[in-house]
N, CA, C and O atoms as a printed pandas DataFrame, in Angstrom:
     atom_number atom_name residue_name chain_id  residue_number  x_coord  y_coord  z_coord
0              1         N          UNK        A               1   14.867   19.745  -29.649
1              2        CA          UNK        A               1   15.710   19.294  -28.570
2              3         C          UNK        A               1   15.461   20.129  -27.309
3              4         O          UNK        A               1   15.357   19.590  -26.207
4              5         N          UNK        A               2   15.366   21.454  -27.487
5              6        CA          UNK        A               2   15.153   22.340  -26.351
6              7         C          UNK        A               2   13.786   22.092  -25.724
7              8         O          UNK        A               2   13.643   22.118  -24.501
8              9         N          UNK        A               3   12.776   21.851  -26.571
9             10        CA          UNK        A               3   11.426   21.592  -26.071
10            11         C          UNK        A               3   11.390   20.317  -25.239
11            12         O          UNK        A               3   10.722   20.265  -24.206
12            13         N          UNK        A               4   12.102   19.295  -25.683
13            14        CA          UNK        A               4   12.135   18.035  -24.950
14            15         C          UNK        A               4   12.832   18.214  -23.599
15            16         O          UNK        A               4   12.402   17.633  -22.603
16            17         N          UNK        A               5   13.886   18.999  -23.555
17            18        CA          UNK        A               5   14.593   19.270  -22.317
18            19         C          UNK        A               5   13.703   20.031  -21.336
19            20         O          UNK        A               5   13.691   19.726  -20.143
20            21         N          UNK        A               6   12.974   20.999  -21.824
21            22        CA          UNK        A               6   12.073   21.774  -20.966
22            23         C          UNK        A               6   10.979   20.875  -20.414
23            24         O          UNK        A               6   10.644   20.966  -19.233
24            25         N          UNK        A               7   10.414   20.003  -21.254
25            26        CA          UNK        A               7    9.373   19.086  -20.790
26            27         C          UNK        A               7    9.917   18.120  -19.744
27            28         O          UNK        A               7    9.254   17.852  -18.742
28            29         N          UNK        A               8   11.099   17.605  -19.966
29            30        CA          UNK        A               8   11.700   16.675  -19.012
30            31         C          UNK        A               8   11.965   17.361  -17.680
31            32         O          UNK        A               8   11.694   16.781  -16.629
32            33         N          UNK        A               9   12.483   18.571  -17.699
33            34        CA          UNK        A               9   12.738   19.305  -16.462
34            35         C          UNK        A               9   11.437   19.641  -15.734
35            36         O          UNK        A               9   11.378   19.586  -14.505
36            37         N          UNK        A              10   10.399   19.987  -16.490
37            38        CA          UNK        A              10    9.112   20.291  -15.870
38            39         C          UNK        A              10    8.541   19.059  -15.178
39            40         O          UNK        A              10    8.033   19.158  -14.061
40            41         N          UNK        A              11    8.617   17.915  -15.821
41            42        CA          UNK        A              11    8.116   16.679  -15.216
42            43         C          UNK        A              11    8.951   16.330  -13.985
43            44         O          UNK        A              11    8.403   15.913  -12.965
44            45         N          UNK        A              12   10.249   16.494  -14.072
45            46        CA          UNK        A              12   11.127   16.201  -12.947
46            47         C          UNK        A              12   10.797   17.088  -11.750
47            48         O          UNK        A              12   10.752   16.607  -10.618
48            49         N          UNK        A              13   10.569   18.360  -11.989
49            50        CA          UNK        A              13   10.222   19.280  -10.899
50            51         C          UNK        A              13    8.872   18.908  -10.297
51            52         O          UNK        A              13    8.710   18.955   -9.078
52            53         N          UNK        A              14    7.909   18.543  -11.124
53            54        CA          UNK        A              14    6.580   18.195  -10.618
54            55         C          UNK        A              14    6.579   16.871   -9.846
55            56         O          UNK        A              14    5.748   16.678   -8.959
56            57         N          UNK        A              15    7.484   15.973  -10.169
57            58        CA          UNK        A              15    7.532   14.689   -9.470
58            59         C          UNK        A              15    8.404   14.767   -8.222
59            60         O          UNK        A              15    8.012   14.269   -7.167
60            61         N          UNK        A              16    9.567   15.376   -8.323
61            62        CA          UNK        A              16   10.517   15.396   -7.209
62            63         C          UNK        A              16   10.176   16.490   -6.208
63            64         O          UNK        A              16   10.421   16.314   -5.015
64            65         N          UNK        A              17    9.627   17.596   -6.645
65            66        CA          UNK        A              17    9.314   18.710   -5.752
66            67         C          UNK        A              17    8.409   18.331   -4.593
67            68         O          UNK        A              17    8.774   18.572   -3.443
68            69         N          UNK        A              18    7.244   17.746   -4.846
69            70        CA          UNK        A              18    6.373   17.359   -3.718
70            71         C          UNK        A              18    7.012   16.303   -2.820
71            72         O          UNK        A              18    6.776   16.291   -1.612
72            73         N          UNK        A              19    7.813   15.424   -3.399
73            74        CA          UNK        A              19    8.459   14.397   -2.582
74            75         C          UNK        A              19    9.455   15.019   -1.611
75            76         O          UNK        A              19    9.566   14.573   -0.469
76            77         N          UNK        A              20   10.164   16.021   -2.043
77            78        CA          UNK        A              20   11.143   16.664   -1.163
78            79         C          UNK        A              20   10.474   17.485   -0.076
79            80         O          UNK        A              20   10.990   17.563    1.039
80            81         N          UNK        A              21    9.341   18.097   -0.373
81            82        CA          UNK        A              21    8.667   18.901    0.635
82            83         C          UNK        A              21    7.915   18.047    1.633
83            84         O          UNK        A              21    7.597   18.526    2.721
84            85         N          UNK        A              22    7.620   16.804    1.305
85            86        CA          UNK        A              22    6.870   15.955    2.228
86            87         C          UNK        A              22    7.781   15.197    3.184
87            88         O          UNK        A              22    7.287   14.394    3.976
88            89         N          UNK        A              23    9.076   15.419    3.142
89            90        CA          UNK        A              23   10.009   14.737    4.032
90            91         C          UNK        A              23   10.209   15.472    5.355
91            92         O          UNK        A              23   11.198   15.239    6.050
92            93         N          UNK        A              24    9.287   16.350    5.705
93            94        CA          UNK        A              24    9.487   17.197    6.873
94            95         C          UNK        A              24    8.861   16.641    8.151
95            96         O          UNK        A              24    8.779   17.368    9.141
96            97         N          UNK        A              25    8.415   15.385    8.170
97            98        CA          UNK        A              25    7.804   14.838    9.372
98            99         C          UNK        A              25    8.882   14.513   10.403
99           100         O          UNK        A              25   10.000   14.140   10.046
100          101         N          UNK        A              26    8.539   14.657   11.687
101          102        CA          UNK        A              26    9.498   14.290   12.728
102          103         C          UNK        A              26    9.575   12.774   12.866
103          104         O          UNK        A              26    8.741   12.053   12.317
104          105         N          UNK        A              27   10.566   12.296   13.590
105          106        CA          UNK        A              27   10.695   10.878   13.850
106          107         C          UNK        A              27    9.512   10.374   14.672
107          108         O          UNK        A              27    8.909   11.158   15.405
108          109         N          UNK        A              28    9.163    9.101   14.573
109          110        CA          UNK        A              28    8.072    8.573   15.395
110          111         C          UNK        A              28    8.382    8.757   16.879
111          112         O          UNK        A              28    9.531    8.645   17.307
112          113         N          UNK        A              29    7.344    9.039   17.647
113          114        CA          UNK        A              29    7.443    9.273   19.093
114          115         C          UNK        A              29    8.297   10.482   19.450
115          116         O          UNK        A              29    8.806   10.567   20.568
116          117         N          UNK        A              30    8.460   11.402   18.537
117          118        CA          UNK        A              30    9.230   12.618   18.822
118          119         C          UNK        A              30    8.415   13.836   18.407
119          120         O          UNK        A              30    7.721   13.817   17.391
120          121         N          UNK        A              31    8.507   14.867   19.185
121          122        CA          UNK        A              31    7.932   16.155   18.829
122          123         C          UNK        A              31    8.871   16.813   17.826
123          124         O          UNK        A              31   10.032   16.416   17.730
124          125         N          UNK        A              32    8.401   17.810   17.074
125          126        CA          UNK        A              32    9.320   18.516   16.183
126          127         C          UNK        A              32   10.522   19.129   16.909
127          128         O          UNK        A              32   11.577   19.328   16.308
128          129         N          UNK        A              33   10.361   19.427   18.201
129          130        CA          UNK        A              33   11.473   19.992   18.966
130          131         C          UNK        A              33   12.474   18.926   19.404
131          132         O          UNK        A              33   13.563   19.259   19.871
132          133         N          UNK        A              34   12.114   17.631   19.256
133          134        CA          UNK        A              34   13.012   16.555   19.642
134          135         C          UNK        A              34   12.639   15.901   20.954
135          136         O          UNK        A              34   13.219   14.879   21.320
136          137         N          UNK        A              35   11.661   16.481   21.686
137          138        CA          UNK        A              35   11.233   15.893   22.950
138          139         C          UNK        A              35   10.397   14.644   22.689
139          140         O          UNK        A              35    9.727   14.534   21.662
140          141         N          UNK        A              36   10.445   13.715   23.621
141          142        CA          UNK        A              36    9.679   12.475   23.479
142          143         C          UNK        A              36    8.189   12.736   23.691
143          144         O          UNK        A              36    7.802   13.650   24.420
144          145         N          UNK        A              37    7.374   11.927   23.049
145          146        CA          UNK        A              37    5.926   12.012   23.188
146          147         C          UNK        A              37    5.495   10.917   24.137
147          148         O          UNK        A              37    5.981    9.789   24.046
148          149         N          UNK        A              38    4.586   11.233   25.052
149          150        CA          UNK        A              38    4.094   10.216   25.972
150          151         C          UNK        A              38    3.149    9.261   25.261
151          152         O          UNK        A              38    2.508    9.636   24.279
152          153         N          UNK        A              39    3.058    8.034   25.747
153          154        CA          UNK        A              39    2.164    7.045   25.170
154          155         C          UNK        A              39    2.904    5.778   24.811
155          156         O          UNK        A              39    4.110    5.649   25.022
156          157         N          UNK        A              40    2.145    4.848   24.263
157          158        CA          UNK        A              40    2.708    3.559   23.898
158          159         C          UNK        A              40    3.519    3.624   22.623
159          160         O          UNK        A              40    3.674    4.687   22.021
160          161         N          UNK        A              41    4.032    2.483   22.221
161          162        CA          UNK        A              41    4.831    2.455   21.002
162          163         C          UNK        A              41    3.989    2.747   19.765
163          164         O          UNK        A              41    2.781    2.512   19.762
164          165         N          UNK        A              42    4.618    3.251   18.728
165          166        CA          UNK        A              42    3.923    3.568   17.497
166          167         C          UNK        A              42    3.452    2.264   16.862
167          168         O          UNK        A              42    4.252    1.354   16.643
168          169         N          UNK        A              43    2.161    2.170   16.568
169          170        CA          UNK        A              43    1.606    0.972   15.961
170          171         C          UNK        A              43    1.391   -0.147   16.949
171          172         O          UNK        A              43    0.989   -1.239   16.549
172          173         N          UNK        A              44    1.643    0.081   18.227
173          174        CA          UNK        A              44    1.470   -0.953   19.229
174          175         C          UNK        A              44    0.006   -1.207   19.523
175          176         O          UNK        A              44   -0.844   -0.357   19.260
176          177         N          UNK        A              45   -0.285   -2.369   20.063
177          178        CA          UNK        A              45   -1.631   -2.771   20.473
178          179         C          UNK        A              45   -2.617   -2.796   19.320
179          180         O          UNK        A              45   -3.799   -2.518   19.522
180          181         N          UNK        A              46   -2.165   -3.121   18.114
181          182        CA          UNK        A              46   -3.060   -3.216   16.969
182          183         C          UNK        A              46   -3.674   -4.612   16.953
183          184         O          UNK        A              46   -2.944   -5.602   16.915
184          185         N          UNK        A              47   -5.017   -4.709   16.981
185          186        CA          UNK        A              47   -5.655   -6.031   16.995
186          187         C          UNK        A              47   -5.653   -6.654   15.603
187          188         O          UNK        A              47   -6.473   -6.286   14.761
188          189         N          UNK        A              48   -4.749   -7.586   15.353
189          190        CA          UNK        A              48   -4.687   -8.213   14.034
190          191         C          UNK        A              48   -5.217   -9.631   14.059
191          192         O          UNK        A              48   -5.380  -10.236   13.000
192          193         N          UNK        A              49   -5.491  -10.183   15.230
193          194        CA          UNK        A              49   -5.914  -11.578   15.338
194          195         C          UNK        A              49   -7.230  -11.858   14.638
195          196         O          UNK        A              49   -7.300  -12.782   13.827
196          197         N          UNK        A              50   -8.282  -11.090   14.923
197          198        CA          UNK        A              50   -9.589  -11.375   14.332
198          199         C          UNK        A              50   -9.596  -11.070   12.842
199          200         O          UNK        A              50  -10.274  -11.761   12.082
200          201         N          UNK        A              51   -8.875  -10.077   12.413
201          202        CA          UNK        A              51   -8.798   -9.776   10.987
202          203         C          UNK        A              51   -8.076  -10.869   10.224
203          204         O          UNK        A              51   -8.437  -11.184    9.090
204          205         N          UNK        A              52   -7.062  -11.445   10.837
205          206        CA          UNK        A              52   -6.327  -12.538   10.207
206          207         C          UNK        A              52   -7.212  -13.769   10.067
207          208         O          UNK        A              52   -7.168  -14.453    9.045
208          209         N          UNK        A              53   -8.009  -14.053   11.082
209          210        CA          UNK        A              53   -8.923  -15.198   11.023
210          211         C          UNK        A              53   -9.964  -14.983    9.930
211          212         O          UNK        A              53  -10.285  -15.916    9.194
212          213         N          UNK        A              54  -10.495  -13.769    9.813
213          214        CA          UNK        A              54  -11.477  -13.490    8.764
214          215         C          UNK        A              54  -10.867  -13.630    7.375
215          216         O          UNK        A              54  -11.505  -14.174    6.473
216          217         N          UNK        A              55   -9.650  -13.150    7.193
217          218        CA          UNK        A              55   -8.991  -13.244    5.894
218          219         C          UNK        A              55   -8.730  -14.692    5.508
219          220         O          UNK        A              55   -8.965  -15.083    4.365
220          221         N          UNK        A              56   -8.248  -15.486    6.450
221          222        CA          UNK        A              56   -8.005  -16.903    6.169
222          223         C          UNK        A              56   -9.317  -17.616    5.877
223          224         O          UNK        A              56   -9.384  -18.442    4.967
224          225         N          UNK        A              57  -10.360  -17.306    6.639
225          226        CA          UNK        A              57  -11.672  -17.927    6.404
226          227         C          UNK        A              57  -12.235  -17.591    5.031
227          228         O          UNK        A              57  -12.792  -18.460    4.361
228          229         N          UNK        A              58  -12.096  -16.342    4.606
229          230        CA          UNK        A              58  -12.589  -15.962    3.275
230          231         C          UNK        A              58  -11.778  -16.640    2.186
231          232         O          UNK        A              58  -12.331  -17.014    1.152
232          233         N          UNK        A              59  -10.472  -16.808    2.394
233          234        CA          UNK        A              59   -9.641  -17.502    1.425
234          235         C          UNK        A              59  -10.032  -18.966    1.296
235          236         O          UNK        A              59  -10.076  -19.504    0.190
236          237         N          UNK        A              60  -10.313  -19.608    2.412
237          238        CA          UNK        A              60  -10.751  -21.005    2.381
238          239         C          UNK        A              60  -12.100  -21.121    1.687
239          240         O          UNK        A              60  -12.301  -22.029    0.880
240          241         N          UNK        A              61  -13.032  -20.212    1.990
241          242        CA          UNK        A              61  -14.351  -20.252    1.351
242          243         C          UNK        A              61  -14.242  -20.039   -0.154
243          244         O          UNK        A              61  -14.948  -20.691   -0.923
244          245         N          UNK        A              62  -13.371  -19.139   -0.579
245          246        CA          UNK        A              62  -13.175  -18.894   -2.007
246          247         C          UNK        A              62  -12.581  -20.129   -2.683
247          248         O          UNK        A              62  -12.999  -20.494   -3.782
248          249         N          UNK        A              63  -11.617  -20.768   -2.039
249          250        CA          UNK        A              63  -11.023  -21.979   -2.593
250          251         C          UNK        A              63  -12.035  -23.106   -2.728
251          252         O          UNK        A              63  -12.041  -23.816   -3.734
252          253         N          UNK        A              64  -12.891  -23.278   -1.723
253          254        CA          UNK        A              64  -13.927  -24.314   -1.792
254          255         C          UNK        A              64  -14.906  -24.000   -2.912
255          256         O          UNK        A              64  -15.326  -24.903   -3.635
256          257         N          UNK        A              65  -15.277  -22.734   -3.066
257          258        CA          UNK        A              65  -16.197  -22.343   -4.138
258          259         C          UNK        A              65  -15.593  -22.653   -5.497
259          260         O          UNK        A              65  -16.273  -23.186   -6.374
260          261         N          UNK        A              66  -14.311  -22.321   -5.678
261          262        CA          UNK        A              66  -13.653  -22.570   -6.962
262          263         C          UNK        A              66  -13.533  -24.066   -7.249
263          264         O          UNK        A              66  -13.661  -24.486   -8.399
264          265         N          UNK        A              67  -13.291  -24.863   -6.227
265          266        CA          UNK        A              67  -13.164  -26.300   -6.436
266          267         C          UNK        A              67  -14.509  -26.966   -6.714
267          268         O          UNK        A              67  -14.560  -27.984   -7.404
268          269         N          UNK        A              68  -15.598  -26.405   -6.186
269          270        CA          UNK        A              68  -16.908  -27.029   -6.362
270          271         C          UNK        A              68  -17.589  -26.631   -7.669
271          272         O          UNK        A              68  -18.586  -27.245   -8.050
272          273         N          UNK        A              69  -17.076  -25.627   -8.358
273          274        CA          UNK        A              69  -17.679  -25.236   -9.633
274          275         C          UNK        A              69  -17.413  -26.302  -10.681
275          276         O          UNK        A              69  -16.324  -26.874  -10.723
276          277         N          UNK        A              70  -18.407  -26.576  -11.538
277          278        CA          UNK        A              70  -18.164  -27.562  -12.605
278          279         C          UNK        A              70  -17.153  -27.011  -13.608
279          280         O          UNK        A              70  -17.176  -25.834  -13.967
280          281         N          UNK        A              71  -16.279  -27.892  -14.039
281          282        CA          UNK        A              71  -15.252  -27.471  -14.986
282          283         C          UNK        A              71  -15.849  -27.461  -16.381
283          284         O          UNK        A              71  -16.553  -28.397  -16.759
284          285         N          UNK        A              72  -15.586  -26.441  -17.133
285          286        CA          UNK        A              72  -16.076  -26.366  -18.508
286          287         C          UNK        A              72  -14.940  -26.736  -19.436
287          288         O          UNK        A              72  -13.789  -26.348  -19.234
288          289         N          UNK        A              73  -15.292  -27.492  -20.452
289          290        CA          UNK        A              73  -14.283  -27.919  -21.398
290          291         C          UNK        A              73  -14.207  -26.914  -22.549
291          292         O          UNK        A              73  -15.227  -26.397  -23.007
292          293         N          UNK        A              74  -13.030  -26.658  -22.990
293          294        CA          UNK        A              74  -12.834  -25.758  -24.112
294          295         C          UNK        A              74  -13.048  -26.546  -25.408
295          296         O          UNK        A              74  -12.475  -27.620  -25.595
296          297         N          UNK        A              75  -13.862  -26.009  -26.278
297          298        CA          UNK        A              75  -14.088  -26.658  -27.575
298          299         C          UNK        A              75  -13.616  -25.738  -28.678
299          300         O          UNK        A              75  -13.703  -24.514  -28.574
300          301         N          UNK        A              76  -13.118  -26.343  -29.727
301          302        CA          UNK        A              76  -12.661  -25.549  -30.857
302          303         C          UNK        A              76  -13.827  -25.283  -31.800
303          304         O          UNK        A              76  -14.614  -26.181  -32.099
304          305         N          UNK        A              77  -13.927  -24.083  -32.249
305          306        CA          UNK        A              77  -14.952  -23.731  -33.220
306          307         C          UNK        A              77  -14.307  -23.687  -34.587
307          308         O          UNK        A              77  -13.219  -23.139  -34.765
308          309         N          UNK        A              78  -14.992  -24.268  -35.539
309          310        CA          UNK        A              78  -14.444  -24.289  -36.900
310          311         C          UNK        A              78  -14.907  -23.136  -37.716
311          312         O          UNK        A              78  -14.533  -23.015  -38.882
């Protein structure tokens, strides 16, 4: 019983410890002192248009490929 408790506490410390120490980042667009950072909005001006077109095009091409493949029939082996 004691061994299981020690193992559980060790795993808990190893999982929760790094998570608690990594919460030290400042808010977006803020310096650690609280002053504002110059520049545009966080994540602003991200070009997603061409990537979205490529993703949709690849999805359509994959669908056409799957539809054009000959269907194989399943046969039972005795």
